SEDREN-228658 format. One line per field, with one value per atom (N, C-alpha, C): residue number from 1; residue in one letter; chain; atom name; x, z, y. Coordinates in nm, 3 decimals. Example, Ala and Ser with C-alpha at 12.3 -4.5 7.8 and 13.67 -1.06 7.14 Angstrom:
REM SEDREN-228658
i = [1 | 1 | 1 | 2 | 2 | 2]
aa = [A | A | A | S | S | S]
ch = [A | A | A | A | A | A]
at = [N | CA | C | N | CA | C]
px = [1.319 | 1.230 | 1.320 | 1.285 | 1.367 | 1.290]
pz = [0.780 | 0.780 | 0.780 | 0.708 | 0.714 | 0.787]
py = [-0.569 | -0.450 | -0.330 | -0.225 | -0.106 | 0.003]
END
This chain:
REM SEDREN-228658
i = [1 | 1 | 1 | 2 | 2 | 2 | 3 | 3 | 3 | 4 | 4 | 4 | 5 | 5 | 5 | 6 | 6 | 6 | 7 | 7 | 7 | 8 | 8 | 8 | 9 | 9 | 9 | 10 | 10 | 10 | 11 | 11 | 11 | 12 | 12 | 12 | 13 | 13 | 13 | 14 | 14 | 14 | 15 | 15 | 15 | 16 | 16 | 16 | 17 | 17 | 17 | 18 | 18 | 18 | 19 | 19 | 19 | 20 | 20 | 20 | 21 | 21 | 21 | 22 | 22 | 22 | 23 | 23 | 23 | 24 | 24 | 24 | 25 | 25 | 25 | 26 | 26 | 26 | 27 | 27 | 27 | 28 | 28 | 28 | 29 | 29 | 29 | 30 | 30 | 30]
aa = [X | X | X | X | X | X | X | X | X | X | X | X | X | X | X | X | X | X | X | X | X | X | X | X | X | X | X | X | X | X | X | X | X | X | X | X | X | X | X | X | X | X | X | X | X | X | X | X | X | X | X | X | X | X | X | X | X | X | X | X | X | X | X | X | X | X | X | X | X | X | X | X | X | X | X | X | X | X | X | X | X | X | X | X | X | X | X | X | X | X]
ch = [A | A | A | A | A | A | A | A | A | A | A | A | A | A | A | A | A | A | A | A | A | A | A | A | A | A | A | A | A | A | A | A | A | A | A | A | A | A | A | A | A | A | A | A | A | A | A | A | A | A | A | A | A | A | A | A | A | A | A | A | A | A | A | A | A | A | A | A | A | A | A | A | A | A | A | A | A | A | A | A | A | A | A | A | A | A | A | A | A | A]
at = [N | CA | C | N | CA | C | N | CA | C | N | CA | C | N | CA | C | N | CA | C | N | CA | C | N | CA | C | N | CA | C | N | CA | C | N | CA | C | N | CA | C | N | CA | C | N | CA | C | N | CA | C | N | CA | C | N | CA | C | N | CA | C | N | CA | C | N | CA | C | N | CA | C | N | CA | C | N | CA | C | N | CA | C | N | CA | C | N | CA | C | N | CA | C | N | CA | C | N | CA | C | N | CA | C]
px = [-5.686 | -5.731 | -5.772 | -5.799 | -5.802 | -5.952 | -6.004 | -6.128 | -6.229 | -6.123 | -6.184 | -6.149 | -6.041 | -5.996 | -6.130 | -6.148 | -6.253 | -6.346 | -6.429 | -6.575 | -6.621 | -6.541 | -6.614 | -6.600 | -6.474 | -6.484 | -6.594 | -6.615 | -6.704 | -6.882 | -6.889 | -7.003 | -7.015 | -6.943 | -6.927 | -6.985 | -6.881 | -6.941 | -7.019 | -7.109 | -7.250 | -7.353 | -7.321 | -7.421 | -7.405 | -7.286 | -7.239 | -7.296 | -7.186 | -7.261 | -7.376 | -7.420 | -7.567 | -7.505 | -7.575 | -7.526 | -7.420 | -7.344 | -7.202 | -7.108 | -7.139 | -7.041 | -7.097 | -7.170 | -7.253 | -7.234 | -7.267 | -7.247 | -7.086 | -6.970 | -6.849 | -6.863 | -6.861 | -6.880 | -6.901 | -7.004 | -7.063 | -6.975 | -6.911 | -6.829 | -6.704 | -6.640 | -6.525 | -6.540 | -6.671 | -6.652 | -6.702 | -6.803 | -6.850 | -6.712]
pz = [-1.648 | -1.719 | -1.737 | -1.565 | -1.542 | -1.550 | -1.563 | -1.555 | -1.702 | -1.806 | -1.933 | -1.929 | -1.921 | -1.902 | -1.765 | -1.689 | -1.577 | -1.613 | -1.727 | -1.695 | -1.742 | -1.856 | -1.947 | -1.844 | -1.703 | -1.607 | -1.519 | -1.474 | -1.392 | -1.462 | -1.589 | -1.608 | -1.564 | -1.611 | -1.525 | -1.418 | -1.334 | -1.194 | -1.147 | -1.227 | -1.166 | -1.151 | -1.247 | -1.257 | -1.138 | -1.084 | -0.984 | -0.878 | -0.834 | -0.735 | -0.688 | -0.834 | -0.795 | -0.840 | -0.692 | -0.725 | -0.660 | -0.604 | -0.540 | -0.641 | -0.725 | -0.867 | -0.922 | -0.945 | -1.001 | -0.930 | -0.829 | -0.721 | -0.649 | -0.735 | -0.743 | -0.890 | -0.944 | -1.131 | -1.121 | -1.038 | -1.022 | -0.946 | -0.811 | -0.742 | -0.806 | -0.856 | -0.975 | -1.082 | -1.153 | -1.229 | -1.138 | -1.067 | -1.012 | -0.912]
py = [-4.280 | -4.300 | -4.503 | -4.471 | -4.652 | -4.677 | -4.586 | -4.605 | -4.671 | -4.616 | -4.701 | -4.842 | -4.866 | -5.051 | -5.124 | -5.006 | -5.114 | -5.070 | -5.013 | -4.993 | -5.165 | -5.214 | -5.325 | -5.421 | -5.435 | -5.502 | -5.483 | -5.343 | -5.325 | -5.387 | -5.358 | -5.392 | -5.586 | -5.669 | -5.806 | -5.856 | -5.732 | -5.739 | -5.688 | -5.625 | -5.515 | -5.662 | -5.742 | -5.892 | -5.964 | -5.997 | -6.078 | -5.971 | -5.854 | -5.786 | -5.684 | -5.677 | -5.600 | -5.443 | -5.366 | -5.245 | -5.168 | -5.251 | -5.234 | -5.133 | -5.246 | -5.197 | -5.074 | -5.057 | -4.931 | -4.801 | -4.888 | -4.714 | -4.670 | -4.818 | -4.725 | -4.687 | -4.699 | -4.685 | -4.523 | -4.490 | -4.369 | -4.291 | -4.320 | -4.238 | -4.231 | -4.304 | -4.294 | -4.220 | -4.163 | -4.047 | -3.969 | -3.911 | -3.815 | -3.783]
END
């Protein structure tokens, strides 16, 4: 249940990191 609170945080980092966060988020869900 740590993905819920981390989702909004990853979105903000997505703008900075770019694809690093996007791939990480997908790996956590998958």
